[in-house]
C-alpha positions in Angstrom: -25.2 -1.3 16.8 -24.4 -5.0 16.8 -23.4 -6.2 20.3 -20.2 -7.7 18.8 -19.3 -4.4 17.3 -17.7 -1.6 19.3 -17.4 1.0 16.6 -17.5 1.6 12.8 -16.0 4.5 10.9 -14.5 5.4 7.5 -11.0 4.3 6.5 -8.0 6.6 6.4 -6.6 8.0 3.1 -3.7 5.6 3.2 -5.9 2.6 4.0 -8.0 3.2 0.9 -5.1 2.4 -1.5 -3.9 -0.6 0.6 -7.3 -2.1 0.7 -7.8 -1.9 -3.0 -4.3 -3.2 -3.9 -4.7 -6.0 -1.4 -8.1 -7.1 -2.6 -7.2 -6.9 -6.3 -3.6 -8.2 -6.1 -2.7 -11.3 -8.0 0.5 -11.5 -5.9 -0.1 -13.5 -2.7 0.7 -11.7 0.5 0.6 -8.1 -0.8 0.9 -5.7 2.1 1.5 -8.5 4.6 4.4 -7.6 6.9 6.4 -9.8 9.2 8.6 -8.9 12.2 11.1 -11.7 13.0 12.4 -11.3 16.5 15.2 -13.6 17.8 15.0 -14.3 21.5 17.5 -15.8 24.0 16.3 -17.1 27.4 13.1 -18.5 28.9 9.7 -17.4 27.7 6.8 -18.3 29.9 3.9 -19.5 27.6 1.1 -18.5 30.0 2.5 -15.0 30.5 3.2 -14.7 26.8 -0.4 -15.6 25.9 -1.9 -13.2 28.5 0.3 -10.4 27.3 -0.8 -10.8 23.7 -4.5 -11.1 24.7 -4.1 -7.9 26.8 -2.5 -6.2 23.8 -5.4 -7.1 21.5 -7.9 -5.8 24.1 -5.9 -2.6 24.6 -5.6 -1.4 20.9 -8.7 -1.0 18.7 -6.6 -1.3 15.5 -5.9 -4.9 16.5 -9.6 -5.7 16.7 -10.4 -4.0 13.4 -11.7 -5.6 10.2 -13.0 -4.1 7.0 -16.4 -4.0 5.2 -16.6 -3.0 1.6 -19.2 -5.2 -0.2 -22.4 -3.3 -0.7 -20.9 -0.1 0.7 -20.6 3.2 -1.2 -17.4 3.7 0.8 -15.5 1.1 2.8 -15.7 1.0 6.6 -13.4 -0.3 9.3 -15.3 -2.1 12.1 -13.9 -2.5 15.6 -15.1 -5.5 17.6 -15.4 -5.7 21.3 -13.2 -8.7 21.2 -11.0 -10.6 18.8 -9.3 -13.9 19.3 -5.6 -13.9 18.4 -4.1 -16.9 16.6 -1.0 -17.7 18.7 1.0 -20.8 17.8 4.0 -22.5 19.5 6.2 -24.7 17.4 9.0 -26.7 18.9 11.8 -27.5 16.4 14.6 -28.0 18.9 14.8 -31.6 17.8 16.0 -30.5 14.3 19.7 -30.1 13.4 20.8 -26.6 14.2 21.8 -26.0 10.6 18.3 -26.6 9.3 16.3 -24.7 11.9 16.8 -21.3 10.3 15.8 -22.6 6.9 12.7 -24.1 8.4 11.7 -20.8 9.9 12.4 -19.0 6.6 10.2 -21.5 4.6 7.4 -21.2 7.1 7.5 -17.4 6.9 7.3 -17.4 3.1 4.2 -19.7 3.3 2.7 -17.5 6.1 3.1 -14.3 4.0 1.6 -16.0 1.0 -1.4 -17.1 3.1 -2.4 -13.4 3.6 -5.5 -12.4 5.6 -9.2 -12.3 5.2 -9.6 -8.5 5.6 -13.2 -9.0 6.8 -12.1 -10.9 9.9 -10.2 -9.5 12.9 -7.6 -9.6 14.2 -5.4 -9.0 11.1 -2.4 -10.1 13.1 -1.1 -13.5 14.1 1.9 -14.7 16.2 4.0 -17.8 16.1 7.0 -18.6 18.3 9.5 -21.3 17.3 11.5 -22.9 20.1 15.0 -23.7 18.9 17.8 -25.4 20.8 20.1 -23.8 23.4 17.2 -21.8 24.9 16.7 -19.8 21.7 13.5 -18.7 20.0 12.2 -17.0 16.9 9.1 -14.9 17.4 7.3 -14.1 14.1 4.6 -11.4 14.2 2.6 -11.3 11.0 0.1 -8.5 10.3 -1.6 -6.6 7.5 -0.4 -3.1 6.7 -4.1 -1.9 6.5 -4.2 -1.8 10.3 -0.7 -0.9 11.3 2.2 1.3 10.1 5.9 0.9 10.9 5.7 3.6 13.6 3.2 1.4 15.5 5.4 -1.6 15.9 7.9 -0.4 18.6 4.9 1.0 20.5 3.2 -2.4 20.4 6.3 -4.4 21.3 7.1 -2.1 24.2 3.5 -2.6 25.4 3.8 -6.3 25.1 7.1 -6.4 27.1 5.5 -4.3 29.8 2.3 -6.5 29.9 4.4 -9.6 30.0 6.1 -8.3 33.1 2.7 -7.8 34.7 3.0 -4.0 34.8 0.3 -1.5 34.0 0.2 0.6 30.8 -1.6 4.0 30.4 -4.8 4.1 28.4 -4.3 3.6 24.6 -5.2 6.4 22.1 -8.1 5.3 19.9 -7.3 5.3 16.1 -10.8 6.8 15.6 -9.4 10.1 16.8 -7.2 10.2 13.7 -10.2 9.6 11.4 -12.2 12.4 13.1 -9.2 14.7 12.8 -9.0 14.0 9.0 -12.6 14.8 8.6 -12.1 18.3 10.0 -9.4 19.1 7.4 -10.0 21.6 4.6 -10.7 19.5 1.5 -11.2 22.4 -0.9 -7.8 23.9 0.0 -6.1 20.5 -0.4 -7.8 19.9 -3.7 -6.6 23.3 -5.0 -3.1 22.6 -3.8 -2.8 19.3 -5.5 -4.4 20.6 -8.7 -1.5 23.2 -8.9 1.1 20.7 -7.7 0.5 18.2 -10.5 -0.5 20.6 -13.2 0.9 19.5 -16.6 1.0 15.8 -15.7 4.7 15.3 -14.8 6.5 12.0 -15.7 6.1 9.2 -13.1 6.5 6.1 -15.3 9.9 4.4 -15.5 9.3 1.8 -18.3 12.2 -0.3 -17.2 13.4 -3.4 -19.1 11.4 -6.6 -18.1 13.1 -10.0 -17.5 13.7 -12.2 -20.6 11.9 -15.1 -18.9 9.1 -15.3 -16.3 10.4 -15.1 -12.7 9.9 -17.9 -10.3 8.9 -15.5 -7.5 6.7 -12.4 -8.2 8.5 -10.1 -5.7 12.2 -9.7 -5.6 14.6 -7.5 -3.6 18.1 -6.2 -3.6 19.9 -4.6 -0.6 22.7 -2.1 -0.5 24.5 -1.1 2.8 26.1 2.3 3.1 28.9 2.3 5.8 28.8 4.6 8.8 31.7 6.9 7.7 29.9 7.7 4.4 26.6 8.3 6.2 28.2 10.6 8.7 30.0 12.5 6.0 26.7 13.1 4.1 24.9 14.2 7.3 27.7 16.5 8.4 28.1 18.0 4.9 24.5 18.8 4.4 23.7 20.0 7.9 24.9 23.6 7.3 22.5 23.7 4.4 19.6 22.5 6.6 19.2 19.3 4.6 18.5 16.0 6.1 19.7 12.5 5.1 16.2 11.5 4.1 16.0 14.4 1.7 19.4 13.4 0.3 18.2 9.8 -0.4 14.9 10.8 -2.1 16.6 13.5 -4.0 19.2 11.1 -5.4 16.3 8.7 -6.3 14.6 11.5 -8.2 17.8 12.3 -10.0 18.2 8.6 -11.0 14.6 8.6 -12.2 15.3 11.7 -14.3 18.3 10.1 -16.0 16.5 6.8 -16.6 13.4 8.4 -18.1 15.2 11.3 -19.8 12.7 13.7 -18.1 13.6 16.8 -16.1 10.2 17.0 -14.4 9.6 13.8 -12.4 7.1 12.5 -9.8 7.5 9.6 -7.4 5.5 8.3 -4.5 6.6 9.3 -1.0 5.3 7.6 2.1 4.4 10.2 4.7 4.1 9.4 8.4 0.7 11.2 8.7 1.3 12.0 12.4 1.3 15.8 12.5 2.2 17.7 15.7 -1.2 19.4 15.6 -2.8 16.0 16.3 -2.3 15.6 20.0 -1.0 12.1 21.0 -0.5 11.0 17.4 3.1 9.9 17.9 2.0 7.5 20.7 -0.9 6.0 18.9 -1.2 2.6 17.2 -2.8 2.4 13.7 -2.4 2.9 10.0 -1.4 6.6 9.7 0.9 6.5 6.7 -0.3 7.9 3.4 1.6 7.6 0.1 1.2 10.6 -2.2 3.1 12.1 -5.2 6.2 14.2 -4.8 7.1 16.3 -7.8 10.5 17.9 -8.4 12.3 19.4 -11.4 15.9 18.4 -11.9 18.4 21.1 -12.9 21.8 19.7 -13.6 23.5 23.1 -13.2 22.5 23.5 -9.6 24.7 22.6 -6.6 23.3 19.4 -4.9 22.9 21.0 -1.5 20.9 23.9 -2.9 18.6 21.7 -4.9 18.1 19.2 -2.0 17.1 22.2 0.2 14.5 23.1 -2.4 13.2 19.6 -2.5 13.0 19.4 1.3 11.0 22.7 1.3 8.5 21.2 -1.2 8.0 18.2 0.9 7.3 20.4 3.9 4.9 22.5 1.9 2.8 19.4 1.2 2.5 18.5 4.9 -0.7 20.5 5.4 -2.4 18.7 2.5 -1.7 15.1 3.2 -5.2 14.2 4.3 -6.5 13.3 0.8 -6.2 9.8 -0.6 -4.2 9.2 -3.7 -7.4 8.8 -5.7 -8.7 12.2 -4.5 -5.3 13.7 -5.4 -5.6 12.3 -8.9 -9.1 13.6 -9.3 -8.1 17.0 -8.0 -5.3 17.2 -10.6 -7.6 16.1 -13.4 -5.9 12.8 -13.8 -7.8 9.6 -14.4 -7.9 7.1 -11.5 -7.3 4.2 -13.9 -3.7 5.4 -14.7 -1.1 5.4 -12.0 0.6 8.7 -11.2 3.9 7.0 -10.3 5.7 3.6 -10.6 8.1 3.9 -7.7 7.6 4.7 -4.0 10.2 5.8 -1.3 9.6 4.6 2.2 11.6 5.6 5.3 11.1 2.8 7.7 10.4 3.4 11.4 10.5 -0.3 12.4 12.5 -1.1 15.5 16.1 -2.1 14.8 17.8 -1.7 18.2 16.3 -4.2 20.7 17.5 -2.1 23.6 15.0 0.6 22.8 12.1 -1.8 23.5 12.8 -2.1 27.2 14.1 -5.0 29.3 12.0 -8.2 29.1 11.9 -10.4 32.2 13.7 -13.7 31.8 14.8 -13.3 28.2 16.5 -10.9 25.9 15.8 -9.8 22.3 19.0 -10.3 20.2 17.8 -9.1 16.8 14.8 -7.8 14.8 14.2 -8.1 11.1 11.3 -6.9 8.9 10.0 -8.4 5.7 7.6 -6.2 3.7 5.7 -6.6 0.5 3.9 -3.9 -1.6 2.2 -3.9 -5.0 4.5 -1.1 -6.4 6.7 -1.7 -9.4 9.6 -0.3 -7.3 9.6 0.3 -3.6 12.7 1.7 -2.0 12.9 1.1 1.8 15.4 3.2 3.7 16.5 2.2 7.2 18.9 4.5 9.1 20.8 3.3 12.1 24.6 4.1 12.3 24.7 2.7 8.8 22.2 3.1 6.0 20.4 0.2 4.5 18.7 0.6 1.1 16.4 -2.2 0.2 14.7 -2.2 -3.2 11.6 -4.5 -3.5 10.4 -4.8 -7.1 8.0 -6.6 -9.4 10.1 -9.4 -10.9 7.7 -9.7 -13.8 8.2 -6.1 -14.9 11.8 -5.3 -13.9 14.9 -7.4 -14.6 17.3 -8.3 -11.8 20.3 -6.5 -13.3 18.4 -3.2 -13.7 17.1 -3.3 -10.2 20.6 -3.9 -8.8 22.0 -1.1 -10.9 19.6 1.4 -9.4 20.9 0.7 -5.9 24.5 1.0 -7.1 23.6 4.4 -8.5 22.2 5.4 -5.1 25.4 4.3 -3.4 27.5 6.2 -5.9 25.4 9.3 -5.5 25.8 9.2 -1.7 29.5 8.8 -2.1 29.5 11.9 -4.3 27.6 13.9 -1.7 29.9 12.6 1.1 32.9 14.0 -0.9 31.3 17.3 -1.8 27.8 18.4 -0.9 28.1 21.3 -3.4 28.7 19.0 -6.4 26.4 19.9 -9.3 23.6 17.5 -10.1 25.0 17.0 -13.6 28.3 15.7 -12.1 26.7 13.0 -9.9 27.3 9.7 -11.7 24.3 7.6 -12.8 25.2 4.5 -14.8 21.7 3.2 -15.3 20.8 3.5 -19.0 17.8 5.6 -20.2 14.7 3.5 -20.6 13.6 2.7 -24.1 10.6 4.7 -25.2 7.5 2.6 -25.5 5.2 3.1 -28.4 1.7 4.4 -27.4 -0.9 1.8 -26.9 -2.9 1.1 -30.0 -6.7 1.8 -29.6 -8.7 -1.3 -29.1 -10.1 -2.9 -32.2 -13.8 -2.6 -32.7 -15.7 -5.6 -31.5 -19.3 -6.8 -31.3 -21.3 -4.3 -29.3 -23.7 -5.3 -26.6 -26.7 -3.9 -24.9 -25.3 -1.5 -22.2 -28.5 -1.2 -20.3 -27.8 -3.9 -17.7 -24.2 -2.8 -17.2 -25.3 0.8 -17.0 -27.8 -0.2 -14.3 -25.0 -1.7 -12.3 -22.9 1.4 -12.7 -25.9 3.6 -11.7 -26.4 1.5 -8.5 -22.8 1.4 -7.5 -22.1 5.1 -8.1 -25.4 6.4 -6.9 -26.3 8.1 -10.1 -29.6 9.8 -10.5 -29.8 8.8 -14.2 -28.4 5.9 -16.2 -25.0 6.7 -17.7 -24.5 7.3 -21.4 -22.6 4.7 -23.5 -19.6 7.0 -23.6 -19.5 7.7 -19.9 -16.3 7.0 -18.0 -16.5 5.1 -14.7 -13.9 7.3 -12.9 -15.2 10.6 -14.3 -18.6 9.7 -12.7 -16.9 9.5 -9.3 -15.8 5.8 -9.3 -12.8 4.9 -7.2 -10.6 1.9 -6.8 -12.8 0.1 -4.3 -15.9 0.7 -6.5 -14.0 -1.4 -9.1 -14.0 -4.4 -6.7 -17.8 -4.0 -6.2 -18.2 -3.7 -10.0 -16.2 -6.9 -10.6 -18.4 -8.7 -8.0 -21.6 -7.4 -9.5 -20.6 -8.5 -13.0 -19.9 -12.0 -11.6 -23.2 -12.2 -9.7 -25.5 -10.4 -12.1 -24.0 -11.5 -15.4 -22.3 -14.7 -14.5 -19.0 -13.5 -16.0 -15.5 -13.3 -14.6 -13.5 -10.2 -15.5 -10.1 -9.1 -14.3 -9.6 -5.9 -12.3 -7.0 -4.5 -14.8 -9.5 -4.9 -17.7 -12.1 -2.9 -15.8 -9.5 -0.1 -15.5 -8.4 -0.4 -19.2 -12.0 -0.5 -20.5 -13.4 2.2 -18.3 -16.1 3.6 -20.6 -19.5 2.0 -20.5 -19.5 0.9 -24.1 -15.9 -0.4 -24.0 -16.6 -2.3 -20.9 -19.7 -3.9 -22.3 -17.9 -4.8 -25.5 -15.1 -6.3 -23.5 -17.5 -8.6 -21.7 -18.4 -10.1 -25.0 -14.8 -11.2 -25.4 -14.9 -13.3 -22.3 -15.2 -16.6 -24.1 -15.1 -20.1 -22.5 -12.3 -22.4 -23.9 -14.8 -24.9 -25.2 -17.3 -22.4 -26.7 -16.9 -20.8 -30.1 -16.5 -17.0 -29.9 -19.6 -16.2 -31.9 -21.8 -18.6 -29.9 -20.4 -17.3 -26.6 -20.9 -13.6 -27.6 -24.5 -14.4 -28.6 -25.0 -16.1 -25.1 -23.6 -13.1 -23.3 -25.5 -10.5 -25.4 -28.7 -12.4 -24.8 -27.9 -12.5 -21.1 -27.1 -8.8 -21.1 -30.3 -7.8 -22.9 -32.5 -10.2 -20.9 -31.2 -8.9 -17.6 -31.6 -5.3 -18.9 -35.3 -6.0 -19.4 -35.6 -7.5 -15.9 -33.8 -4.5 -14.4 -36.1 -2.1 -16.2 -39.1 -3.8 -14.9 -37.8 -3.8 -11.4 -37.0 -0.1 -11.7 -40.5 0.8 -13.0 -42.0 -1.3 -10.2 -39.9 0.3 -7.5 -40.8 3.8 -8.8 -44.5 2.9 -8.5 -44.2 1.7 -4.9 -45.1 4.0 -2.0 -42.2 5.3 0.0 -43.3 3.3 3.1 -42.6 0.1 1.3 -39.0 0.9 0.7 -36.6 -1.5 2.5 -35.2 -0.2 5.8 -31.5 0.7 5.8 -31.2 1.0 9.6 
């Protein structure tokens, strides 16, 4: 193994989806998370730097990068070392009123900058020095290496290391990958095939804004006061129902009303840290996996009874969470080019109480705030302290602002109804959001000039490891393609054919013939369509002949001449 590389192993199920969404996202900063920590007191720069460097050396996830180009499956690679980008910015000379705005603007730019996922560490730190011995510490990281559960573990370690104290040996994230590989895949496949049989409704089809938004991602926040939260918890406790089940149950109810479907499915982020995996709750890494949760809404049932049923279904899925979303879709006979759900529910485990992180030497942590971005159309983040914070992050190009705000108001009203009477029937819980207009089915693509599919088929054959060239009607995902293969396909089309094609188009035109025909439509602005199509068709057929010659030559070569893969 390379002297710079400590280890290399497959990605976790949750990392698969995050990698693809991050690499193919058109929205800057997808899955970039920021922790904003406000500090009062004196921070020693030398001890601060030493503590961060020790933290990087301690946790393998902080020295991890990803390799996907030229790979049949993506890998995560752990380096022996990784150099942290740590910056100090003194803005104490600025007027107090503008310091906060300056930090906010810097954070927006830093999120948009994203990360190069092939270079570790996928984490950077910046501390702003304000006036009156105050500081803002911003920790920016990519969700592919860390989940929310990991953050308080890291911050506690950093405070301990800053104090010069020792910490016990860290648990390697590789243990989680090894554990996943021992799970029963056939049993999980059979479970999800049954769980999603009949293709339940997971698409919201919400009204889009009338004009393009200035920012791609928007958010609304709703705060539920402590008395209401306490009343919900106390009312549902005799029925064995948790607050988390109440929130996601109300979300499913709202989805049912909006879509006018009784059988709904939404995405649920699962912690992925089972009790059977020793030490998982104390490990740092990306354990979370987001998978479908299906429930049927019965308006005649008492809420407490229905929520208990939903909670039981969530618990039943716990033994089968080790598949990726793509594997679940394949198991259920669903195409990977069509999303199973539009909305995701995430119960955050980020630190909100500074006192739980320990007692730093020489300074105190006064507040902690988290900024997250995902690629989901709707992402409901739930934060429970004494109060309950509901934050809806949504795609501003696909959902209008009024609709998004109304969904959170419906959640608040639903919690109020549960607080008054946990036995209220589902049909009596108010939901003001209007049913979504039914969208007409997509018209089939119009016939276009066909092209020689040999070259594109050869690319498919190489990427998917097929024994024989695919037929013209073959479907990329039916042949075993997955999301990260699409990234490789896009790159190969660019390199081999000199064409630029968008990721969504590769999903939409997923058969070989449709994809080849779509390539002919990729016209340059200054080139007539017919001339451009002729150029591309010539390039396709010419490269096909070259590929065929190379294939025949390779087949004639003795095995000893084959290139080494060691």
